N, C-alpha and C positions, 0 to 999 in steps of 0.2 A: 504494500500500500504506500502510495506517495506521501511525502511529508505534508504537502498541501491538503490532501484528503484527510489525513489525521488531524490537521489544524481545523479544517471545516467541521469535522465531527465533534471535536473538542469545543468549538464555539457554540454548537447547538446544545451540548451537555451543560454549558454555562448559561443557557437561556436565550440564545440568539433566535431570531425569526427569519425565515427565508421566503423567497418567491422564485418559482421557476419562470424564467423569462423567455426561454427559447428551447425547443426540443428538436433534435436532429437524430438521424439514425445511429450515430456513433458518439454523440455527446449531448449534454444539456448545459445551458447557461443559467446560473442562479445568482441572486444577490442575497446576501444575508446582512442583518444589522442587529444591533443591540442598543436600545435606548434606555439607559439606566442613569441613576444619579451619579454613579462613579465612573461610568464609561459610556461613550457614545461613539459608535463606529459603523461603517458600512464597508463591505468587501464583495467584489464580484469574482465568481469562480466559474470555470468550465470543467465539468466532470466528464471524463472520457470513459467509455466502456468498450471493451474488446471482446469479440466473439459473443455478442449479445444473443441470448436464448429466448428471452421473454421480457415484456415490459407493459406497464400501464402508467402512462405519464400524461400530464396536462399542465397547462400554464395555471399557476395559482400559488397561494400561500401555504407554507408548511412550517411546523414547529419542532420537528425532530429529524435527525439523520443518523442512520446506523448502517454498518456494513457487517453482514452476518454470514456465517458458514452453515448454520443450522436454522431452519425455518420451515413452516409448512409449504411455502412456495417452492422449496427445494426438493420436496419428497419425490417429485417426478423425475428429478435428475440424479438423486442419490439412492433410490430404492429400485429393486427390480419390479417390472410390471407383471401383473397377473390378468389373465382373461377370465371373465366370469360369464358362464352360460346358464340360461334358464333350463331347468330340468323337470319342472312341474307347473301346473296352472297356478295363477295368482288369484286368490279369492277376492280380497278387497284391494284393488289396484291403487286407488287414491291413498289409502292408508300406507301401503308399501312405498309409494312415491314420496309421501311426506316423511316416512321413516328414513328413506335414502337421503333426502335433502338434509334432514337433521344429522345423519351420520357424517355427511360431507362437512357440515358446519362444525361438528365436534372435532373431526380430524384436521381440517384445514383452517379452523378458526376464522372463517369468512374470507380467506385469501383465494380459495378456489371453490368452484361450484360443482355440483353433481353433473351438470350438463357437459362439462369439459371432458368427461371420461366416458359418457354414454355412447352406445351405438347411435349413429346418426338417424336411424329409423325413428319415426315419432314414437315416443315412449308408450303412450296409451295403446298404440297398435302392436308394438313389440310385446307388451305385457299381456296382450290378449292371446298370445301364442303359448305353447308349452315348451318351446325350444328357441334357441338362437342366442347370439352373442349379446349380452346385456351391456357389458362395459369392459374396457381395458384400463387399468388404474394402478397406481403405486401400491405396493404390497400392504402397507399399513391401512390404507383405505379399503382395499379389497378384503382384508381380514375382517374389518368392521362391517362391511356389507354382508359377509358370510354369517356373522353373528346375528345381524338384523333378520336375515332370511330364516335362520334356524329358529329364532324366537317366534316368527310368524308361521312356521311350519312349511316354508317354501324351500324346495330343493334347488340348489344351484351347484354347478360344477366349476371348480377353479383350476386353471392350468397356467403354466409358465408362459409368458408372452415373449416375443422376440425382441421387444424394445429394451435395449440396454444402453446406458450412457457410460462412457468411459471418463469423461471430464467431470470434475466436481466444481460447478460454478458457485458463485457467491451471490447474495442478494443485497442490493443497495435499497434501503427503505427511506422514503421521505414521507412521513405520516402514512397514509394509505396508498401512496404511489410506490412503484417499485421498478427496478431493472434487475434482471438476472443475467449475469455475464461471467466470463471466466476471469477477467481482470478489470480493475478500475484504477483510475488515476485522476488527479485534479491539477489544475493550474490556476494561480491567482491572476486575474485579468487586470489590466491597468484601468 
């Protein structure tokens, strides 16, 4: 991690507020400031990301910055994927969908949704069948789905999927915005 990125993170730990001014495919420009009785300053940074995997960014205000190696956003890059197949009819489809959405919230803490991992077929149509690929998901979420199904008396089959990630990316978090990439650096702009 670059010294400038460490400095930026430290500024937010000390109470700075920032704003994303510009988003590009390989970097974002931010301004951060602190207006207190003891110190008043403003600094502009460009945060670079290399080998970006995933992002959710928009122009706006943020109050925290962190760079993490472990986070629910990273499960799909750090865990093996499992394919889950339907193997029995679903009695109360709406209840099962609600339970699956709740399971996604528990595992991913709101950072990922159920729909990200589901078969692209309309869920209601898929659940009307007795068979078929339900989802392909990180193993921690897949295990949770299997428990939900077991509690509901629904039979599912889980198999190893072919999706394997060799790189271990990190996540840069700016409040609820994020970038997942292999490497991050920052530069102080004039």
